[in-house]
KERO-226807 format. One record per residue (C-alpha): residue in one letter; x, y, z. Coordinates in steps of 0.02 Angstrom, whole numbers, plus 50000, padded with zeros to 5 digits. Each point is the difference from the previous one (the first is absolute). Layout:
// residues N
AXYZ ...
// end
This chain:
// residues 837
M512365124450004 A500524989250147 F498174996750040 F499694992949826 R501554989350009 S499324993350164 V498344995849920 L500824991849850 T501114990150118 R498454993450085 L499214996749832 G501594991249945 S499874988750149 G498724990949899 T498275006550039 L499504982149966 A501454990150070 A500435010350152 T498205001850054 L499844981249995 G501394999350128 L501254990349897 A501455003950115 G500504989950150 L499034984249959 G501534989050013 L499604990949839 G501354989649919 L500644999949820 A499914981549969 Q498354997549914 I500195012849859 Q501324995849871 P500065014549876 Q500634997549824 P501615009049952 A499645017249927 Y500805008149848 G499935017350079 A499425015549909 E501335012649952 A498845013749937 F498245006849986 T499265002849829 V498805014550022 R498785002349856 L499565018450001 T498875002149849 G499914992049828 P501754994649947 L500865010550135 V500904987950116 L501175004150145 R501204987150068 L500415002950183 S501334989750085 V499684992550171 D501735006150049 S499485018249972 L498484997250108 A501094992050133 T501175015049992 F498535011750026 A499434989450148 E501725000550078 T500545017949966 G498475009649942 E500895004449838 A499074998049835 T501224992949873 G499874993449822 N498284997849927 F499235001450171 R500115018849980 L498824999049851 L498784988750090 A499975012150147 R499105012449888 F498474988950003 L499915000050191 D499615015350105 D501145006050141 E498944991950134 A500064982949918 L501895001549975 A500255005150181 G499064984750058 L500784988049876 R501694998750084 P499414993850172 L498824988449909 L501444992349904 N501084998650155 F498714992650118 R500384982150053 F498524988350007 P500174988450152 I499184985349911 D500854983149989 V499874988649850 R498714988150073 T498825014150047 A500275008449831 G499564983749914 N498464996750105 L499385017649974 S500345001049813 Y499114983549965 S498465004850101 P498445006949913 L500325017450069 G501864999049960 R499604995049822 D498915015549986 V501445010950060 M501254992249881 A498815001549852 N499715018150046 L501865003850004 G500204989949841 M498935012649907 V501405012750024 F501554989050004 Q499984987849854 S501234987149935 Q499365003149822 P499125015649935 G498134998350020 E500084984050104 N499605000050185 G501594996950098 F499124989650133 Y501124984649993 A501595009949982 M499545011250148 R499604985150109 A501634991349955 A500995016050029 V499265003050173 I500314982050055 N501775000149933 A500395016750080 A499374993450167 A501024984049979 Q501615009549966 A499755013250136 G500845000150169 P499115002050166 E499845018749970 G498774996949857 W499945004749816 T499685015649897 L499105004049839 I501705001249916 D500284981850052 V498334995449918 M500525008649839 R501654990749996 A499074983750031 F498735003349861 P500074984749883 A500335009749840 D501385011049933 S498885015450009 I498385005750081 S498755007949883 V499045014850072 N498715010249903 I499745018350036 Q498184997150047 G500624988750139 L501105014050065 R498535012049993 D498924987750096 L501384998550129 Q500115018950014 R498105000950022 E500064987350140 L501425009350086 A499015016249987 I498594991850099 Y501244996650140 L500955016549983 S499415016149917 Y498134996150000 N500174993950178 R500825016550045 A498575009649917 A498704990050096 V500895003050165 A500095018749961 A498145000249960 I499614991650166 R501115012450093 A499095014549915 Q498304992550044 A500584997650180 D500545018250005 A498275005449944 E499104988850124 A501165004950143 A499615018549968 A498174997350046 P499605006850174 A499964987050139 D498634999450132 L501174995150142 S501815000450052 L500914985349923 A501325000950136 D498694995150129 L499594983449915 P500614984350092 D501404990149917 L499144985049920 S501664991749957 Q500134995550185 P499144984650074 G498215001950059 G499294996650171 Y499484981849980 G500974984550040 F499754985449883 S500174981349986 Q500494989849849 T499404983249937 T499984990449835 L498494992649913 T500064986349870 V498645002349871 A499474986549877 N499555006949829 P499004989249878 A500635009649848 L501234994749866 R501715008150003 Q501844997949959 T501074993450141 Q501754992950013 A499244983049966 G499135006149842 L498175004149979 S499064995150156 V498275000750075 N499505001650183 Y501655008050046 D500345007450172 F500755017150032 N500565008050162 V499415016950062 D500885009850137 V498725008950111 Y500405015050111 L498655003350130 P499925016450098 E499674997650185 G498895010650110 R498795006849870 S498245003250061 G499204992849843 P500344991049836 A501495006949906 P500125005049817 I500974987649892 V501495002649885 I500614986449882 V501795001949934 S500484992049833 H501864997649972 G500885002049833 F500734987949875 G501414989550071 A499695007150174 V499324993150164 K498665005450121 E501355003550131 D500645014549893 F498665010950078 V500204996050183 F500495018250030 L498365006249925 N498914986050070 Q500595003250177 H499835018849978 L498214998949940 A499554987550136 S500665012450129 H498785012749927 G498534988250026 Y499864990349837 V499884981249978 V501324996549868 L500064984249894 A501484995749888 P499694985149885 D501384990349915 H499704999649811 V500804983149972 G500025001349810 S501085015649997 N500965000950163 L501874999750034 S500084981150018 Y499124997649834 R501195012349915 R501534991050068 E499324983349943 F499835007349826 L501745007449998 G500704983450059 G499254991749846 R498714990250097 L498515009049922 N499685003649817 T499015016150020 L500445015850094 L498215005950018 S498474989949951 P498685010749914 I498714993050120 E500875009750138 F499205016249939 I498324991850038 N500424990350157 R500835014150096 P498435010850016 R498884984750017 E501134993750140 I499675016050097 S498134998849966 F500044982150062 L500935005950156 I498585012350033 D498764985649976 E500974990550132 L499925014950118 E498125000949975 R499854981650045 R501035002550157 V498995015250054 A498384990349974 S500604985150101 S501125007650135 P499535013750125 D501855003650026 W500285003849816 A498365009649992 A500615011250140 R501635003749911 L499575002349815 D499015014049919 L499554992349832 D499205016149940 R501685008950000 I501304990749896 A501465007749904 A501374992249895 I501815005249978 G501064993549857 D501835001949959 S500734997949825 L499064985449921 G498895000750154 S499435017249944 S499274992449842 T499124987750115 V499165013550103 M499555009749842 A499034984949940 L499134998650168 A499585018549989 G499084997349836 A501285001349860 N499584986949868 L501314990849900 N500045007949827 R500464987149870 A500065012849860 R501285010350096 I501024984650046 V500084994649818 E500455017649946 A501385002150131 C500704982749967 D500225002549813 R501574989949968 T500605012149867 T500235013750131 F501645000950094 T499875003050188 L501135000850153 S498564998850124 F500124985250118 P498205002050062 L499394999049821 Y500864983149978 L499064993850154 Q498345007449946 C500164992749826 R499854982850079 A498155004750015 R499814998749811 F499934981050025 L498445001450106 P498394994749914 P499295014849903 K498525004150114 D499485012750129 F500524996350180 D498995008150139 L501295002050139 G499305015050093 D499464997750180 P498755012850067 R500504995650178 I501645009449971 K499685018350045 A501725008049967 V501684994949924 V501835005150005 A501074995849848 A501875002250027 H501274999249857 N498664994349880 M500184988149855 G498444995749900 A499685014149877 A499904988149852 L498854988250093 Y498625012850022 G500345015149890 P499055016450022 E498334991149978 G500314988050144 V500815012250122 S498625012849973 Q498754987350067 I500745001550175 E498765009750106 I500724998150175 P501355010950082 M501774996149944 L501755005150054 M501454996849880 V501815000750058 A501455001149876 G501885003149995 S500655012549873 I501504989449946 D499134983150004 V500734990149854 T499244983650056 S498285006549954 P500115015049881 V499295014850095 V499145008849855 T499154985449913 E499624988650148 Q499665012150142 I499685018049945 A498924995449850 P498804989150103 F499825014350124 I499505011349855 W498724986949946 L499154999650171 E498315008450007 T499544996250180 D499715015850104 D501224995250137 R501694996749919 Y501765004150055 L501734997849927 A501515000750115 L501655001449905 L501614996350094 Q501325011149919 Q501564989549964 G498994985150058 T500164982549926 H498844985049990 F500484995750179 S500085017250083 S498374997950096 K500744985450097 P501375001950132 A501714992449973 G499984981350033 E498194997649945 G499344997049826 A501724996749927 G500024981349976 D501574997049896 V499825015549889 P501675008749971 A500325014850116 I500215011749852 L498124999249968 M499515002950181 G500445018450012 A500495011150145 H499025007750145 R498754985950011 D499715004150184 V499345017049946 G498954992649859 S499234986850113 A499565013350130 Y499075009749865 Y499144984049947 K499414995950175 T499375017850024 L499045001149837 T499274982550012 T499415002750179 A499235016749951 F499174993049844 L499214985650095 G499435011650139 A499195012049877 H499234987649879 L499754983650093 Q499515007650168 A499235015849922 D500945011050123 S500275017349924 R501385004050125 Y501184989749890 L499675009849839 P501315013750031 Y501364986649996 L499524996049820 S500475017149934 A501435007649904 A500275012550141 Y500234986550131 A501184990449885 R501075015749983 A499995002450188 I500634982550042 S501275000549857 A500895015250071 D501844996450036 Q499794981849947 P501174991549873 M498474993449907 V498525010949952 V498224993949977 D498715009049893 V498144996350019 I498745005149867 T498174996649968 S499915004249815 L501084998649844 S499674999849813 A500934993449850 A500035017949932 Q500985005950153 V501324986549976 N500155003149813 A500145018850027 A501534996850108 Y500824989549864 A501025007949861 G499544990749843 T498804986549945 P499554988650147 P500714982449976 V498384992050058 A498165004950011 L499465001750181 R498154998849957 P499654989749844 P498295002349919 L498564989550064 P499244986349890 P498195002649947 P498714991950116 A498954985249943 A498195003749951 P498734994350133 R498574987849965 T498275007349981 E499314987850129 S501124991450124 I499944981150013 L499525000750183 T498545011349955 A499494987949864 I500104985250120 A498955009150129 R498745004649867 T499854983049914 G500464987950140 E501174991149879 I501874996949997 R500504995349824 V501604989849988 A500904989649869 M501074984750030 R501004987549901 R499464982049979 D501644994149926 A501275005050132 P500154988150148 P500205003450144 F499235017349970 G498454994649907 Y499504983849915 G498564988049973 S499814984650108 D498664987650053 A499465013050127 G499825013349865 W501005016249989 T501324998650133 G501705006650054 Y500745015250084 C499045013249901 P498244993050025 A500344998950187 L500805017350004 V498555009349919 V498774992450125 A501055007150142 L500145016549907 R498115001049983 D499794998050188 Y501335013250033 V499225012849882 Q498284997150074 Q500695003650172 E500935015449938 L498435006949917 G498944996050151 S498664993049886 N498554990050071 I499724992249829 A501044984749958 L501145003949854 E499954988349852 L501544993849908 V499855001049811 E501384988449938 L500605000249820 P501334988749922 S501565008549933 T501384994249884 L501785005249967 G499375010049852 D498525009550074 R500405001950186 F500525018349988 D498645004649877 L498684994150123 V500695012050131 R500395014249881 D498264999749923 G499155000250170 Q499214982849985 V500844994650162 Y500785009150147 L501504988650015 E500774984849917 C500824986850109 G501344988949930 P501884998849967 N500125017849935 T501815005349982 V500245017550070 R500775011649872 D499955017849936 G499125005849844 V498384989950006 E498765013349946 G498575003050120 I500614986950125 A500665001950176 F500684985550102 S499574996150180 S501194995250138 L500934984049960 I499094983550021 F501444988649950 A501674999049909 S500664987849873 G501414997749875 T500174992749825 H500754982949964 F500014986749866 L498934985050042 T500744984349923 T500294981650038 P501584993950087 A500544991349840 R499905015949897 A500675011850134 P501834999349941 G499475006449829 V499005014550073 N501465010850058 P499455018150030 A501825005649989 L500034995349815 S499015006449850 L498764985250001 R500194998749812 G498964985249940 V499134998150169 N498104999649984 V499285010950138 G498165003450035 V499325016150073 L498305008050030 A499545011949860 N499895018750039 S500814997950170 T501485009250076 N500914983349995 E499834999649811 V500855016949988 V501424994250113 L500224983849904 Q500075008549831 D501215013150064 R501214988350089 Y499924984649889 P499625005449822 A500854984349933 A498814988350092 T498554991949910 I498505008150085 T498274992250004 R498575011150060 F498554993350103 D498385009650018 G498334998850089 P499504994250174 T500794982849972 G501635007049932 R501084995850151 T499244982750020 D500254996349815 A501815005950006 I500424989250150 Q499224985149913 A501085003849848 V501574999850108 S499464983650078 S499704991949829 G501645006349926 Q499235012349876 L500845014250095 D501705000450083 A499425012550131 F498655012350049 F500475017550060 G498915007050139 D499815006450179 D500554987350129 V498485001350116 L498824997349854 L501024985449935 L500084992150172 G498145003450028 E499574991149838 L501094985150044 V499264998650175 Q498225001349937 R500294986249870 G501094989150111 L501505000649881 A501764996650065 E501124996149851 F500555018049971 T501385011750055 L500295018849997 V501575007749926 P500975010250046 E500004998750189 L499785018950021 P498705009549896 L500485008649839 T498805014550033 C499025005750151 E498105001749997 Y499005009250134 Y498134996550002 S498625012150046 L498155002849973 A499605010549846 L499025015850044 P499435015449902 S501325013650008 N498805014450028 D499194995250166 P501255002150143 A498664997750134 W499594982649933 A501854995849990 A500225005450181 T498534989250052 V500674984649911 N501755002850070 G499275002250174 F499124983349981 L501614991549943 R500785004850167 T498634991350102 E500094983350088 A498634993449886 S501105003449848 D501494992050086 R499004984450043 T499424998349820 R501795001649937 S500624987350127 T498634987649956 W500235000449811 L501795005649973 G500874994350160 D500744984349920 F500865010949869 L500715012650126 P501734992050026 H500305000249812 A499375018049992 L501215005450137 T501464992749903 T499405009449846 L499805016350096 N501724998350079 H500744998649826 C498925013749924 F500325013050135 N501874996949995 R500264997949814 
// end
């Protein structure tokens, strides 16, 4: 039972808080002033129907101190199994080393709010009401009253701002289910892996394993180190907010004395880490003849995390980071290709046909995307159901992805030929559907008592989902999230209790297996294959304090067979039904007819509008560039003709859905549930505001009900739905037709309306086109966030891929800069708010 107490102790260290490295930051107490707490004296546990059990905090404290179940706690203990009870005591006694300022910064962050709301589902101040506010106040007050040694869960209970804490029995069952994932189900999965390793190790070997060289030792090459600064034109979150054209540094390790270009390995660090965490591995691989590059992911590194914990950033992880991390590595490869093309020295050193990627923790989700796993919005939404209680820290991070625009992101890079994913987190991002799309060799490395990233759901399940022929799972028995790195590296300011013992042994295994995997699958050298076997893992584990098991196959049935009872989670959820294909693809139709049929708005400056020059704006210019791109892609000698149809707010999707056009260009808000419609990559972003005059602005206060305020809105728009939902007391006037927005603005100018509710870029575009200046937008930050894309048919993925490929070209970028460049600063402010809301 000592093992499970150890695991629960690590879990009690705050899988969220401790992993974030909340200790040792030297943050003061001055800026958080908690309100005095009443202090709960008891739990009210609602078992079923009218059956209610009142449990005193004192009896729980007695159990924590002595292990003795007294009073009504003895009755409650019947609802918890022996394993949960054994782990409860160290959990109650663990002291969280988090000061009041850090606790406040964390609990008021978007991710912290998610955690508190999740806990509030179980621990409530009133029956049936989420205890979010009470939990947040209790944590801050407990931190404020604690000494330098930290605070316990008993302290939080005593600081709870109510005389009792209401807990329903379903909440306790959810808690027990979550603990099972970390404990009993974890144990079953580890046993299944050990049994599979036994079976694989029993297979006869073709050679003597004892004769194999020790790959944990340095290779025969010397190496030099330098640092590159790469300029990336993408948009991402930085310490200064959303930024474009940001620079990031890349450490480069170059082997010396090779006779030809060397294979390349790119190492992606984890969340809140730094590229220097992997110096031990980078130097080791360079000594074995690899060029190793370690980029700094500036939107999720250690410096960024510390800025957040110090209260200088309002978001722990921007959702755009799930997109920018893999794209950053792809852009790094682009940079290498440019250097090889322009420099004989680089051309002599780099073999661009042999590139692998290694990711650790959040970095493993990065390399999975590069390997071909697609973000799965349906799985993200399902996993991030806010009615489901969870203890998983990685899931809180991954749920930030639910704020990404609802579209398909193509993040795979075919130049990557093999990947290593250590201590994975990203199961909810991709699901079985996404992970099964990986077709290149993959090595996964996990620790059996990793509580930072739950082993079963985040690491073993994705291995089960893999369908690539060359797959390996290395499980470090008694290993943690950090066991593959030697002591002193990869720790940051994470508490020592999460680091684990015998990291020198774990890191030696990691160097051996990684070197062998790259040799076998990046250099195609079969001499390395015996290292990637269960038998070799058993051989090198002999007489070691940490054992490693290596397997090449595992099924959900094997894990479930090792578990006594109903599994707490499904390891392989059922697949959704595929979409029906079109009878004739759009590209085939274009090649056959020589026509590209498009629809555009005429009432939406700057996207499309009428002027003295005719139909003008971003969309008319964009479709001309698209036509040229498609003609080049098809290799047609016949000039393609644009067939341009006007669209309106009411018929834009019908035109696409009915096959009259192949795309509609305009300010189309990306959203789920539009039948028959898929959305392209983003073309712009906007937010909703009230347009009014400076004189009327004080009366148009979005924080109030707007009762008696006459507000105009476009009929049948998403803005109309928002306005009716948020401000039912307002007097709403609907405007329709292609002149609706123009008519509404005129009504505001003449005093017939107090305000007009719409998207800021469209409001500003209308004002600029008509030379109007006597208006203002309220509030300063948008009320809702709108992401714009082209509307495409949902049943032609090849056409969608072609359009998205075009949107990544320089011609598309030039068109956007020409027509939308003046609105970009405002859009960046909107995006910064939207991504961090």
